[in-house]
VMD Tcl script that builds the backbone (N, CA, C; Angstrom):
set m [mol new atoms 306]
animate dup $m
set s [atomselect $m all]
$s set {name element resname resid chain x y z} {
  {N N MET 1 A 161.366 144.846 75.724}
  {CA C MET 1 A 161.099 144.570 74.324}
  {C C MET 1 A 160.006 143.515 74.247}
  {N N SER 2 A 159.014 143.760 73.432}
  {CA C SER 2 A 157.901 142.824 73.330}
  {C C SER 2 A 158.178 141.773 72.264}
  {N N ARG 3 A 157.478 140.682 72.385}
  {CA C ARG 3 A 157.633 139.596 71.426}
  {C C ARG 3 A 156.867 139.921 70.155}
  {N N THR 4 A 157.299 139.333 69.073}
  {CA C THR 4 A 156.591 139.540 67.817}
  {C C THR 4 A 155.299 138.742 67.822}
  {N N ALA 5 A 154.387 139.131 66.971}
  {CA C ALA 5 A 153.098 138.454 66.862}
  {C C ALA 5 A 152.851 138.105 65.403}
  {N N THR 6 A 151.972 137.168 65.194}
  {CA C THR 6 A 151.602 136.766 63.846}
  {C C THR 6 A 150.239 137.321 63.521}
  {N N LEU 7 A 150.105 137.933 62.354}
  {CA C LEU 7 A 148.807 138.428 61.908}
  {C C LEU 7 A 147.980 137.246 61.419}
  {N N PRO 8 A 146.672 137.388 61.460}
  {CA C PRO 8 A 145.844 136.291 60.959}
  {C C PRO 8 A 146.024 136.114 59.454}
  {N N PRO 9 A 145.974 134.873 59.005}
  {CA C PRO 9 A 146.086 134.654 57.559}
  {C C PRO 9 A 144.877 135.233 56.838}
  {N N ILE 10 A 145.097 135.686 55.632}
  {CA C ILE 10 A 143.997 136.243 54.854}
  {C C ILE 10 A 143.912 135.512 53.522}
  {N N ARG 11 A 142.719 135.400 53.028}
  {CA C ARG 11 A 142.520 134.760 51.725}
  {C C ARG 11 A 142.391 135.850 50.676}
  {N N ILE 12 A 143.120 135.662 49.585}
  {CA C ILE 12 A 143.036 136.587 48.455}
  {C C ILE 12 A 142.935 135.776 47.174}
  {N N ALA 13 A 142.441 136.405 46.157}
  {CA C ALA 13 A 142.319 135.746 44.857}
  {C C ALA 13 A 143.714 135.507 44.281}
  {N N PRO 14 A 143.871 134.460 43.505}
  {CA C PRO 14 A 145.181 134.184 42.892}
  {C C PRO 14 A 145.693 135.359 42.055}
  {N N GLU 15 A 144.780 136.081 41.400}
  {CA C GLU 15 A 145.191 137.235 40.597}
  {C C GLU 15 A 145.785 138.332 41.480}
  {N N THR 16 A 145.195 138.518 42.649}
  {CA C THR 16 A 145.693 139.536 43.574}
  {C C THR 16 A 147.089 139.165 44.046}
  {N N LYS 17 A 147.276 137.904 44.390}
  {CA C LYS 17 A 148.600 137.451 44.833}
  {C C LYS 17 A 149.618 137.652 43.715}
  {N N ALA 18 A 149.246 137.319 42.512}
  {CA C ALA 18 A 150.164 137.477 41.376}
  {C C ALA 18 A 150.524 138.943 41.168}
  {N N SER 19 A 149.537 139.826 41.291}
  {CA C SER 19 A 149.827 141.256 41.101}
  {C C SER 19 A 150.704 141.789 42.225}
  {N N LEU 20 A 150.528 141.278 43.443}
  {CA C LEU 20 A 151.393 141.684 44.556}
  {C C LEU 20 A 152.820 141.200 44.327}
  {N N GLU 21 A 152.957 139.953 43.935}
  {CA C GLU 21 A 154.290 139.393 43.704}
  {C C GLU 21 A 155.002 140.106 42.555}
  {N N ALA 22 A 154.234 140.619 41.606}
  {CA C ALA 22 A 154.819 141.307 40.458}
  {C C ALA 22 A 155.466 142.637 40.843}
  {N N VAL 23 A 155.048 143.235 41.942}
  {CA C VAL 23 A 155.596 144.532 42.340}
  {C C VAL 23 A 156.620 144.439 43.467}
  {N N LEU 24 A 156.933 143.239 43.890}
  {CA C LEU 24 A 157.940 143.081 44.941}
  {C C LEU 24 A 159.299 143.542 44.439}
  {N N ARG 25 A 160.043 144.176 45.319}
  {CA C ARG 25 A 161.398 144.608 44.970}
  {C C ARG 25 A 162.344 143.419 45.089}
  {N N GLU 26 A 163.496 143.556 44.501}
  {CA C GLU 26 A 164.477 142.472 44.530}
  {C C GLU 26 A 164.823 142.114 45.970}
  {N N GLY 27 A 164.697 140.852 46.303}
  {CA C GLY 27 A 165.005 140.368 47.643}
  {C C GLY 27 A 163.879 140.556 48.652}
  {N N GLU 28 A 162.789 141.191 48.262}
  {CA C GLU 28 A 161.672 141.443 49.173}
  {C C GLU 28 A 160.693 140.271 49.103}
  {N N SER 29 A 160.252 139.843 50.287}
  {CA C SER 29 A 159.277 138.755 50.329}
  {C C SER 29 A 157.868 139.331 50.417}
  {N N LEU 30 A 156.914 138.506 50.110}
  {CA C LEU 30 A 155.513 138.917 50.221}
  {C C LEU 30 A 155.188 139.280 51.671}
  {N N THR 31 A 155.746 138.544 52.600}
  {CA C THR 31 A 155.534 138.816 54.024}
  {C C THR 31 A 156.068 140.198 54.395}
  {N N GLN 32 A 157.267 140.541 53.916}
  {CA C GLN 32 A 157.837 141.865 54.199}
  {C C GLN 32 A 156.975 142.969 53.598}
  {N N PHE 33 A 156.500 142.741 52.379}
  {CA C PHE 33 A 155.640 143.713 51.715}
  {C C PHE 33 A 154.377 143.952 52.534}
  {N N ILE 34 A 153.744 142.877 52.960}
  {CA C ILE 34 A 152.501 142.988 53.736}
  {C C ILE 34 A 152.763 143.685 55.067}
  {N N GLU 35 A 153.861 143.353 55.723}
  {CA C GLU 35 A 154.193 143.990 57.005}
  {C C GLU 35 A 154.355 145.502 56.829}
  {N N LYS 36 A 155.088 145.901 55.779}
  {CA C LYS 36 A 155.281 147.334 55.525}
  {C C LYS 36 A 153.955 148.023 55.230}
  {N N ALA 37 A 153.120 147.365 54.433}
  {CA C ALA 37 A 151.822 147.952 54.078}
  {C C ALA 37 A 150.947 148.121 55.307}
  {N N VAL 38 A 150.945 147.133 56.181}
  {CA C VAL 38 A 150.142 147.204 57.400}
  {C C VAL 38 A 150.651 148.329 58.297}
  {N N CYS 39 A 151.960 148.441 58.435}
  {CA C CYS 39 A 152.529 149.506 59.279}
  {C C CYS 39 A 152.212 150.888 58.717}
  {N N ARG 40 A 152.354 151.049 57.386}
  {CA C ARG 40 A 152.044 152.350 56.759}
  {C C ARG 40 A 150.573 152.717 56.951}
  {N N GLU 41 A 149.685 151.751 56.780}
  {CA C GLU 41 A 148.257 152.026 56.942}
  {C C GLU 41 A 147.934 152.400 58.386}
  {N N ALA 42 A 148.571 151.712 59.336}
  {CA C ALA 42 A 148.346 152.038 60.746}
  {C C ALA 42 A 148.830 153.456 61.054}
  {N N GLU 43 A 150.000 153.837 60.524}
  {CA C GLU 43 A 150.514 155.196 60.723}
  {C C GLU 43 A 149.582 156.225 60.095}
  {N N TYR 44 A 149.119 155.930 58.878}
  {CA C TYR 44 A 148.202 156.840 58.189}
  {C C TYR 44 A 146.927 157.050 58.999}
  {N N ARG 45 A 146.369 155.963 59.493}
  {CA C ARG 45 A 145.126 156.089 60.258}
  {C C ARG 45 A 145.343 156.834 61.565}
  {N N ALA 46 A 146.483 156.642 62.202}
  {CA C ALA 46 A 146.784 157.380 63.433}
  {C C ALA 46 A 146.884 158.872 63.134}
  {N N GLU 47 A 147.580 159.232 62.041}
  {CA C GLU 47 A 147.685 160.641 61.648}
  {C C GLU 47 A 146.322 161.213 61.295}
  {N N GLN 48 A 145.532 160.423 60.613}
  {CA C GLN 48 A 144.189 160.856 60.236}
  {C C GLN 48 A 143.336 161.112 61.481}
  {N N SER 49 A 143.408 160.220 62.448}
  {CA C SER 49 A 142.656 160.399 63.689}
  {C C SER 49 A 143.111 161.649 64.434}
  {N N ALA 50 A 144.429 161.879 64.448}
  {CA C ALA 50 A 144.951 163.076 65.106}
  {C C ALA 50 A 144.462 164.343 64.409}
  {N N ALA 51 A 144.430 164.320 63.080}
  {CA C ALA 51 A 143.959 165.487 62.328}
  {C C ALA 51 A 142.482 165.737 62.597}
  {N N VAL 52 A 141.694 164.687 62.652}
  {CA C VAL 52 A 140.265 164.837 62.950}
  {C C VAL 52 A 140.087 165.394 64.357}
  {N N ALA 53 A 140.886 164.908 65.302}
  {CA C ALA 53 A 140.792 165.413 66.676}
  {C C ALA 53 A 141.136 166.900 66.733}
  {N N ARG 54 A 142.176 167.319 65.981}
  {CA C ARG 54 A 142.530 168.748 65.955}
  {C C ARG 54 A 141.411 169.575 65.336}
  {N N ALA 55 A 140.805 169.053 64.281}
  {CA C ALA 55 A 139.709 169.777 63.622}
  {C C ALA 55 A 138.512 169.913 64.563}
  {N N LYS 56 A 138.193 168.843 65.265}
  {CA C LYS 56 A 137.066 168.902 66.207}
  {C C LYS 56 A 137.354 169.896 67.321}
  {N N LYS 57 A 138.597 169.910 67.797}
  {CA C LYS 57 A 138.974 170.860 68.850}
  {C C LYS 57 A 138.835 172.297 68.342}
  {N N ALA 58 A 139.261 172.526 67.100}
  {CA C ALA 58 A 139.147 173.869 66.515}
  {C C ALA 58 A 137.689 174.264 66.380}
  {N N LEU 59 A 136.841 173.335 65.967}
  {CA C LEU 59 A 135.413 173.637 65.847}
  {C C LEU 59 A 134.794 173.953 67.201}
  {N N ARG 60 A 135.198 173.202 68.222}
  {CA C ARG 60 A 134.684 173.498 69.574}
  {C C ARG 60 A 135.125 174.880 70.024}
  {N N SER 61 A 136.359 175.259 69.686}
  {CA C SER 61 A 136.857 176.586 70.043}
  {C C SER 61 A 136.039 177.669 69.365}
  {N N VAL 62 A 135.680 177.443 68.106}
  {CA C VAL 62 A 134.865 178.409 67.380}
  {C C VAL 62 A 133.501 178.519 68.044}
  {N N ASP 63 A 132.942 177.378 68.414}
  {CA C ASP 63 A 131.641 177.382 69.068}
  {C C ASP 63 A 131.665 178.150 70.382}
  {N N LYS 64 A 132.808 178.175 71.043}
  {CA C LYS 64 A 132.923 178.883 72.314}
  {C C LYS 64 A 133.191 180.369 72.115}
  {N N GLY 65 A 133.265 180.791 70.874}
  {CA C GLY 65 A 133.443 182.211 70.594}
  {C C GLY 65 A 134.832 182.725 70.898}
  {N N THR 66 A 135.856 181.948 70.580}
  {CA C THR 66 A 137.221 182.372 70.871}
  {C C THR 66 A 137.796 183.286 69.799}
  {N N GLY 67 A 136.978 183.645 68.817}
  {CA C GLY 67 A 137.446 184.571 67.811}
  {C C GLY 67 A 138.065 183.916 66.597}
  {N N LEU 68 A 138.038 182.612 66.529}
  {CA C LEU 68 A 138.554 181.961 65.328}
  {C C LEU 68 A 137.594 182.219 64.180}
  {N N MET 69 A 138.126 182.202 62.969}
  {CA C MET 69 A 137.294 182.516 61.810}
  {C C MET 69 A 136.354 181.366 61.463}
  {N N THR 70 A 135.271 181.719 60.838}
  {CA C THR 70 A 134.305 180.716 60.386}
  {C C THR 70 A 134.804 180.102 59.083}
  {N N ALA 71 A 134.178 179.012 58.686}
  {CA C ALA 71 A 134.545 178.368 57.427}
  {C C ALA 71 A 134.346 179.329 56.267}
  {N N GLU 72 A 133.273 180.108 56.321}
  {CA C GLU 72 A 132.997 181.072 55.252}
  {C C GLU 72 A 134.090 182.132 55.190}
  {N N ASP 73 A 134.524 182.621 56.354}
  {CA C ASP 73 A 135.601 183.610 56.398}
  {C C ASP 73 A 136.892 183.017 55.834}
  {N N PHE 74 A 137.164 181.781 56.215}
  {CA C PHE 74 A 138.368 181.115 55.749}
  {C C PHE 74 A 138.345 180.982 54.223}
  {N N LEU 75 A 137.228 180.506 53.697}
  {CA C LEU 75 A 137.115 180.328 52.246}
  {C C LEU 75 A 137.211 181.657 51.506}
  {N N ALA 76 A 136.609 182.699 52.071}
  {CA C ALA 76 A 136.697 184.021 51.448}
  {C C ALA 76 A 138.148 184.499 51.422}
  {N N GLY 77 A 138.859 184.276 52.490}
  {CA C GLY 77 A 140.269 184.650 52.540}
  {C C GLY 77 A 141.096 183.875 51.533}
  {N N MET 78 A 140.811 182.583 51.409}
  {CA C MET 78 A 141.533 181.755 50.449}
  {C C MET 78 A 141.245 182.217 49.016}
  {N N GLU 79 A 139.992 182.586 48.760}
  {CA C GLU 79 A 139.630 183.080 47.429}
  {C C GLU 79 A 140.376 184.369 47.124}
  {N N GLN 80 A 140.464 185.241 48.123}
  {CA C GLN 80 A 141.187 186.502 47.963}
  {C C GLN 80 A 142.662 186.235 47.653}
  {N N ARG 81 A 143.259 185.287 48.373}
  {CA C ARG 81 A 144.663 184.949 48.143}
  {C C ARG 81 A 144.860 184.353 46.755}
  {N N ALA 82 A 143.921 183.540 46.299}
  {CA C ALA 82 A 144.019 182.933 44.977}
  {C C ALA 82 A 143.943 184.009 43.900}
  {N N LYS 83 A 143.030 184.969 44.056}
  {CA C LYS 83 A 142.908 186.056 43.078}
  {C C LYS 83 A 144.167 186.907 43.049}
  {N N ALA 84 A 144.739 187.170 44.211}
  {CA C ALA 84 A 145.974 187.953 44.267}
  {C C ALA 84 A 147.110 187.204 43.577}
  {N N ALA 85 A 147.178 185.893 43.794}
  {CA C ALA 85 A 148.217 185.085 43.147}
  {C C ALA 85 A 148.027 185.084 41.639}
  {N N GLN 86 A 146.786 184.968 41.180}
  {CA C GLN 86 A 146.514 185.009 39.744}
  {C C GLN 86 A 146.976 186.339 39.154}
  {N N SER 87 A 146.709 187.418 39.860}
  {CA C SER 87 A 147.132 188.742 39.384}
  {C C SER 87 A 148.647 188.830 39.282}
  {N N ARG 88 A 149.344 188.314 40.296}
  {CA C ARG 88 A 150.812 188.333 40.264}
  {C C ARG 88 A 151.345 187.500 39.099}
  {N N ILE 89 A 150.742 186.351 38.874}
  {CA C ILE 89 A 151.183 185.475 37.783}
  {C C ILE 89 A 150.950 186.147 36.441}
  {N N ARG 90 A 149.775 186.758 36.269}
  {CA C ARG 90 A 149.478 187.456 35.012}
  {C C ARG 90 A 150.451 188.614 34.790}
  {N N ALA 91 A 150.731 189.366 35.847}
  {CA C ALA 91 A 151.653 190.495 35.729}
  {C C ALA 91 A 153.056 190.015 35.375}
  {N N ALA 92 A 153.499 188.928 35.992}
  {CA C ALA 92 A 154.826 188.395 35.693}
  {C C ALA 92 A 154.888 187.874 34.263}
  {N N ALA 93 A 153.823 187.206 33.819}
  {CA C ALA 93 A 153.789 186.695 32.448}
  {C C ALA 93 A 153.800 187.845 31.450}
  {N N ALA 94 A 153.051 188.910 31.740}
  {CA C ALA 94 A 153.017 190.068 30.842}
  {C C ALA 94 A 154.384 190.740 30.793}
  {N N ALA 95 A 155.045 190.856 31.944}
  {CA C ALA 95 A 156.360 191.486 31.983}
  {C C ALA 95 A 157.376 190.651 31.211}
  {N N LYS 96 A 157.281 189.345 31.334}
  {CA C LYS 96 A 158.199 188.455 30.603}
  {C C LYS 96 A 157.968 188.547 29.108}
  {N N LYS 97 A 156.694 188.593 28.722}
  {CA C LYS 97 A 156.347 188.704 27.303}
  {C C LYS 97 A 156.861 190.023 26.740}
  {N N LYS 98 A 156.744 191.078 27.538}
  {CA C LYS 98 A 157.202 192.406 27.114}
  {C C LYS 98 A 158.718 192.404 26.917}
  {N N GLN 99 A 159.446 191.695 27.818}
  {CA C GLN 99 A 160.895 191.593 27.700}
  {C C GLN 99 A 161.294 190.873 26.424}
  {N N VAL 100 A 160.584 189.786 26.125}
  {CA C VAL 100 A 160.909 188.967 24.965}
  {C C VAL 100 A 160.634 189.726 23.663}
  {N N THR 101 A 159.497 190.420 23.616}
  {CA C THR 101 A 159.109 191.110 22.393}
  {C C THR 101 A 159.702 192.519 22.312}
  {N N GLY 102 A 160.107 193.074 23.403}
  {CA C GLY 102 A 160.548 194.463 23.431}
  {C C GLY 102 A 161.982 194.610 23.273}
}
mol reanalyze $m
mol bondsrecalc $m
mol representation Tube
mol addrep $m
């Protein structure tokens, strides 16, 4: 188990501190709030880096001609799916309207 560490102190405007203190939950300290925020941001950035790495790997695979679809193919497919969904929604709405009025 590793020892805890202290983050460097940061300077913020009094208004910022007041707005932070205003959103603290009952029993929560400013230190706890900052610790949670720092941990969440670190997790977010790690996930973001992993997603970028996966995207770069996928692009390299496309460049190697592995048969993955191009961005244009992907977008065309998504457009097709959106149009099909719109058609289903319109048909369902028309059928419902027919039930109500019929």
